[in-house]
N, C-alpha and C positions, 0 to 999 in steps of 0.2 A: 487482361485485367478482369475479364469476366463480366457478366451482365449486371447492371445496377438495378435493384428493385427495392421498393419500400412499401410497406402496408401500414397505415395508421392503426395503432392499437391503444387501448386504454392503459393508463399507468397503474396497472394492478401489481400487487406484490407477487414475487415468485412463489409458486406452489411448493408444498412440502412433499410432493410426490417424489419418491426415490427412483433412481435409474433402474432399468430392468435388471433382474437378477442375472448373475454370471451364467453364461451358457445359453441364455434365452434372449440376448440382445438381438433386435431385429434391425437390419439395414434396409433402407429404401433404395431405389434405383441409383441414387446419387451417393450412396454410402453414408447417408446421414441418419440421425436418430429417427426412429419410426414415429411418424406424426409431426415431425418438425419440418420447417421450411428450409430447403437447401438449394442454393443456386449453383451456377457453374463454379464459382469460387467463393467460399465462405468469407475469406479475408477481404476480398474486393467488396463483397456485399456489406460487411461490417463497416468498411470505410465509407461506403455510400450512406449507410444509416447515420453515421456521425455527421456527414454533410447535410443530410436531409433533416436530422433532428439534433441540432447542436446543443439543445437542452436535455437530450437523452430520452430514452423510452424504455419500457419494460415489454419484452416480447411475449406473446401469448403462449409460445412453446419454446423450448431450448433450440437454439440454432447452432448445433454442434455436429462435428464429424465424428463418427465412431471409427477409431483406428484399430487395426489389428496389432498385436504385440510384435509380429514380424515386421510390420511397416515401420514401427518406431525403433525397433532394433536396427533396421537398415538405415534409418534417418540419422541415428546417433553413432554410427560406426560400431555397432554392437556395444553401445554404452561404454565406449572406450574412455579410460581415465582422462585423456587429454581433452575430452569434450565436457568435463564437469565444470559447471558454472558456480555451484555452491552446494552446501549440504547442511542438514540439520536433523532434528528429531524425526521429521516426517520421512526423510530419505534424501535423495540427491536430485539436483536439477542439472540436466544435460543440454548441451547445444546440439541442435539438429538442423537438417536441411530437407525441405520438401518442395515439390512443384507447386507454385501458387495457384494453378488452375485445377489440377487433379488431386492435390494433397498427397501424392505418392512420394516416396523417398527419392531424393535426387543426390547427385554426387556432391561431395564436400566442396563448399565454395560456390555451388550453383543453386539457383532457385531461392526460395524464401527461407530465411533463418528463423527458427522457432526455439522455444525453451520447453523442454520436456521434463516434467516433474514425476519421478518414479517413487512410489510409495514403498517404504520398508514393509515387507510382508508380515513382520511380527507386530506392527503398530496398529492396535485397535483404535486408538485415538485418531491416528492419521486416517483411518477408514471413515470415521464420522466426518472429519474435516473435508475429505475427498468428496463425500456426498454433498456437503454444504456448498462446496465450490461449484459443483455441477448444477445444483438446484438454484443457487443465486446467480452466480456470474454467467451461467449458461443462458440466462434470459435478460440480463442487464446490458443495455447498450448506451454508453456515454463516452464522450471524448476523453474524459479524465478517469476512466476505469480501464484496467488492463483487459485486453480481449482474450477470452478463453475460446480457443478454436475447436477443441475436441477432447476426447478422452478415450481410454482403453480399459476394458475390464475383461480379463481372460484368466480363469482359474483364480490364482492368488495375486495376479499381476494387476495393479491399479496405477494408472498413469493419467496425467493431465497435460495438454498441449496448449501453450500460450504464445501470443505474439512475443517476439524478442525485443527487449528494451536495451538499446545500444549503450546507454550511459549508466546503467546500473541504478543503484539506490541513492536517495538523498543522503542517507546515513554515510555511505561511502565517500561522497563528495564533501560532506561536512567534517568527517572525522578520519577519513582514510589516510594512510601513510604512503610515502613514496613520491618520487619526482613526477610520476604520471598524473598525480592528483592535483589539479589546479584549484585554487580557492574560488568558490562561487562568489560572483560580484553581488552587490546589493540589489541591482535590478533583476538579476537572475533568481536570487532568493525570493524576491517578491513574486516573480512570474510563477515559480514552482509552488509556493504556498497558496497562491490564488487558484491555480489549477486544482490542487488537492482539495481546497475548500469547496470548489464547484462540484467535485465528485461527491463529497460528503453531503452537500446541500441537496443534490439529486436524490441520494438515498433517503435522506430525512423527509423529503417532501413527497415521496411516493405514497400510495394509498395506505400501506401498512407501516410506514415510517421505519424503514430498515435501519437497524442499529448495527454499525460496523464492528464495534467492540474491541478492536486492537489497533487503533490508529497510532502509528509511530514512524520515525524517519526511515527505518529499514523497509517499510511497506509502501513507501512512495517511490515509484520507479520513474525513470526519465528516458524519453526517446532521444533521437539524434539531435533534436532542436530544444531539448530541455523542457519539453511538455510533460507535466506531471500526470501520472496515472496511479490510482490506488490498486494495490494487489492484495492477494491472500484473503479470501472471504471464508476461510475455514471456521471463523467464530461468529459470522454474521447471524443476526436474529431479526425476526419481525418484531416491530415495536409493540407497545401496549395496546390492548383493545379499547374501543371507544369507552370513555368514562374513566379509564385507568391512567395513572400517571407514570407507571413503571411496570417492568416485568421482573419477576424474581427468578434468578438462575444461579448456577454454579459460578463462582468467581474465577474467570480465566482471562488471561491477557499477559501484560508485561509490567513489572514493577517500574515505577517512575512515570509511567504514562496513564495507568488506570486511575479513574476518578475516585476520590476518597469515599464517597457514599457507596460506591459499588464494592470497593474492597471491604468496607466495614459491615455492610448489611446484605450484599448480594442483590440489592435493588438496582436495576439497570434502567436508566432514563435515556431518552434520545440525546439529551444534552450531556450525558456521560462522555459521548464522543467529542463534544466541544471542549471538554477538559483536556483530553488527549491532544487535540489540535493546539490548545494553548501551550502545552508542553513543547510541541514541535516548534511553535513560534518562538518560544524562549531559547530553544536550541539554535534556531536560525539567527536570532539576534546576538547571542553570546558566543556561539561556536563551541559551546560546552555540551557534553552528554547529559541526558536526563538523569542517569545514575552512573556514577563513576567511583568505584571503591578505592582508586588510587589517589583521590583528592583527600585533603586533610579532614579530620573529624569536624563535623558540622557543615561540610560542603559536599558530602557524598550525594545527597538528593538535591538536584538542581532547583526544583521549585521551593523547597524549604530554605535553601541558601539564598537565592536571588529574587524571589517574588517580593520580599520586603523593599527591594531597591526600585521596583518599577514605578511607584508613584512620584519618586524624586528625580527631577530633571538632571541634576548633577550626577547622581548615582547611576542613572541609566547610561549616561555617556561613558562612565568608568567601566561598566560591565559589557560594553559592546565588543564584539569580535574585533581585535586589532587589525585583522586582515581587511576589514571594511573601511578603515580610516580614509577620509577624504571622498567617500563615494555617496554619502547621504546627507540630507539636511536634518537638523535637529528637530524640526517640526515633524518630519516624517517619522523619525525614530520615536519621538514622544507619543505620537498617535499610535504607533505600533506597540509601544510599551503599555499604553492604556488599554488597547484591545486585548493584548495578552493577559493583562490583569483581570479583565472582565471574563475571559474564557476560563481562567483559573479560579473563578469564584467558588467558595465553599458550598454554597447553595445552588444546586442545578437550575432552579427556577430563575436565578439572577444572571445566569450566563446568556449571552446572545444566541440567537438561532444561527445556523450556518449560512443562511441567506443574508442575514445582517452582517456576518463576518465577511462574506464575499464583497458586499457593498463597501464596508469599511476599508478593506484591503485595496480595493480599486481606487478609492479616494486617496489612500496613502501613495499608491503607485503614481497617481497624477501629480503629486507634489514635486515641483522642480526647483522651487526658490530656495535661497539661502544655503546653497550647497557649499560646504567649506572647500578651501583650496586643496587640490589633490596633493597628496604627499605619499612618498614611498615608504613601505614598511620593511624592516629587516625581518623576514619570516622566522629566522633562527631565534629572534628575541621574543617571539610571541609565546604566550602560555602554552605548555604542552600537555597539561593534565588531561585535557579532553581527548587526547589522541590515544589514551590508554583506557583499558577497562571497557566493559560492554554492559548495557542494562540487563541484569539477570531476569529470568522469567519469574512469575509469581511463585513457582517452586520448580524443581527439576522437571524439565519438559518430558522426560521419560526415564524409567529406571535404567534403560540401556544407554542413555545419554546424560550422565549426571552433570556435565559441564555446559556452560552457556555456549550456544552456537555463535560462530564468528563469520563475518563476511569474508569470502575467499575470492572475490572477483570484482571487477569494475563494470561488468556487463551482464545483462540478463536478470531474470526475476529471482535474485537470491532470497528476497523476502519470502518467496513461496516455499523455501526449504524449511522454514521455521515450524516448530511444533509447539502446541500449547497445552498447559496442564493447569488444574485448579490450584489456588493458593493454599498454603499451609498456614493456618492461623494459630 
């Protein structure tokens, strides 16, 4: 498992220092980033960090392994098609196998499973997001953030290596098709959104108030025990400077999840992330996608369609995912609906902080009374509109990929394959 070590550090924001230029990357004796702390096993060490710092920490330097292209080629069986976990505008994500102690490639089925994201060499936007992933996720350590284990930069080849998330994305579990997809229970849904909320709260309470900027169901990945971890930090930004309420930036993200003030003005607030979280809460409650063009006119945008129902107890019951019938108390649902409504507030100042969201969700999770009698649901009778369509990006993610990317797997960081582009206004 490797040696366990931890060194207390201040919760400072990741620096904006870029990785070393191609061809000049320096490896230390352990194969790690020059100047970074690398132990016998990065993965074992990161697990130790989670145990020692359950509330997370920001490392003073990236704790990453620098892989060679040959190593990752071997780990993924030469990037064989049958190892593809997903793909998008950024490129493809492959399943690979490495030795947990040495991080060298191992035989298929042996060693530690990893997810390897390979950049499309023609994608300049992907290059910027690759740098953001290394700069942010390389230094962030929290139980509810996906672990970035290392990277590769050789000539035009840019790759990222992550821990493998066995149960794929929340999006796939909520909206996926096929007999292999089991509906998530009420208790599991609460567990997942609480974990994701803790991840966001950690980012927001760091010194620089890191803004995630693309919170959505496809970026919430699940391990074997349904522990939620936020992935894809390609759009993350440091928050406003002291005295400022927001940062002004290009509008990027995904329609249906992006906060209205951000889409309209380019003003990005820490609480713009809270709006996106509210959209995911609404998806969790209703089983409906944030944006679905197959739904009737007036129902395409989930927030526009169902937000007006949230203050009304009777209407809330009617919009709940029928697959959850008999699993929750109306008290819990009503409180969840009220929390969702607050997160979706038009004024960012009126939205709760993510710390307050975590506390509210934990109170809801503790509610056990007045649970209705369990009843069985004929799944074939449930609404199917949410199973079709995919939230489109704020515009085409790349001229080379004019169509919206789709989840193609039930395991691994498919969310990492997504690519982001600015909105067309």
